[in-house]
Phi, psi and omega in degrees: 000133180287166180296326178295315179298319180297319181294319179296318178299321179295318178298316180296318180297318179296319180295316179300318181296317180292318181296320179296328183277318187251342180082358178201173179255358191290340183257015180288126177300143182299325179299322180292321177299318179297322179296317179300319183284347181054048184274139179291146179291152177274123181286149182300133180090346180278143176292145180272121180299153181302317183297326180286322179297322180296333179296334182280350181281163182305325180262019185298334180301337180292344180279351180275140186301330182299329186255006180277148176266347179213131182265121182268118180297335185258017183295146175281341179291118184298329179292319178293317180299321180294317179293321177299321179298320178295316185291318193254336189249338188248005184230156176278167177306320181294318180293320179297317179298318179297317180298315180295322177297316179298316179296318179297317179298321179296318178295324178295320177296320180294330181300324180287347183248003190261008182298125179087352181277179180294318183285312181079160182303317182295325177297319177294320179298319180293324175298314178300319180301317180296317181294315179298319179296318178299320179294321178295319180292342178292340177058057178295141176286348180277106184295330179297321178292318179300315180299316180298318180296316180295315181296318180292322178294325176299320177297319178295314179302320179297318179295327181271004179067026173269072193294321179297317179294324178299312180297320181298315179294320178297319179295322177297322177295314184292340173288338181265316182202163175284134183214114185293326179295321179291325175299317179296312183296319179295318179298317180296318178298318179295321178294324179299325181262016175058050174237071184296333180296327176279321181300318184295330179293320177291321180297312181296324178295317179295320181291339178280346178295132182309129178086359185246012183297336179250021183303118186294321181296317179293319180294327176294320177293329178296324177296320177298316180297316178300321178296321178293319176300317180297320179296319179296316180296322179296317179295322177297317180298316179295320179296317178296321179296318179296321178297316180296320178295321180295319179295317180297318178295320179297314180298320179295319180295316178299318182296323178299318179293315180298317179296337179271003178085019181254129178279144184240133178231204182286137181288151176276350178211159181292139179299330180295333179287312184283335179294325182290344177264006175090004178291133181254152177284171178303143182204164177261129174231119185054036176081000181249143179288128178232140184214173175259159184228141177249121175256125182247131178250088190299329181300328187240007183054044179241164179202162176225142169262131177250123184265162171053051177271133179253159183296332181279352176286166176228167176299322180299320179304312185282326177294321179294328179284326184273328185230054176288144182290350186267359181241161179302148180285162177299149182302328182278347181279075187299325183264003177055049182255352185267084173242137187312313182295340186260010187254152172231165186225139177238157171226159186279133173230100185063237178260015180239169175239137182243139182276140176278117184288322184238102182289347178271357179294127181293152180300333178306325181262318184300315185285350181256009177302151181297328183266359183266128174236118182292123180288110186066227170237034178234093179308129187235132181227145183254121187252132181213156168297147185301329182263012181295149180301316178303316182299318180295317180295318182292324177296326182275002180080018179260129184226000000 
């Protein structure tokens, strides 16, 4: 073992001993940290380098190589530079991968002891992630080491809730060899993101491995998967039931209009759009037909739903209520032109629009006109000032 390796081993042993005793690194005296780093003393009169000055700060321990997640080959810190030299210049790809695997495993052990400490479990997991990734990038010719690095990194991803990355690493392992732990981790990750169809494939693959047909961890995940399948089926059943209820309600609403002598055609908007605004379909209340109404203001791409409209009502009734001259105008009415006496109304007839001549005509008569076809079961009318450009164009047959 080289002197550098011996020093690093000594630093690691000291860190492990302190962590086992206190559970964190936050209370380590700075003098002890300096000893671990084997840093040369600053001579009197010499300027203190920035990296050395940072060590004196409360978070200065993060500047020591033992606690770094990435080793910078160009660091000014001599301890970091020495470790980088060990990692990158004096070892083969296989040795580098082994070293990184060992470092990652050490960080994983520390994660279980870091609760409440400065670093915390996630900090240790991220350190392990960096080491395992560095080992994978070393491209060791030893496939067993590669498999171990990938499998261990998958475990870290699972702990960090990086479920997609966990599955990807497990799949890379399974391309090389069968591994029951990777089958379990991939299945668990898939279950976490509610993808039981993928989870079950990993579970079944793991159970097919010789000697693993009764694997308790995989069978436990199968119960989770079965529960997710049941939940999906329940949601499908509920969705289908809602669709059937919606169709039945639609048919009932259409029939109410037809029974009232109103013809029904294609809607000008999706029922899902108007339903989300609370518009209700035609219904009987106290034996009388009641429906919702859609008012469209084409000039401003605005609209209103009018609820609880009765057949004896008229367009004039609702326009006077919505646009009386004595109240403030709608926010979108920038030119303040929407006053009930100054408005006209059109409805769709095929690919044309027809103007309503008498706004006081009750819906009982208006909706039963020979040329009127109710769009869906939501009567729709287009409201404009009488002198609006659209109104002039529509009167002239221009669309």
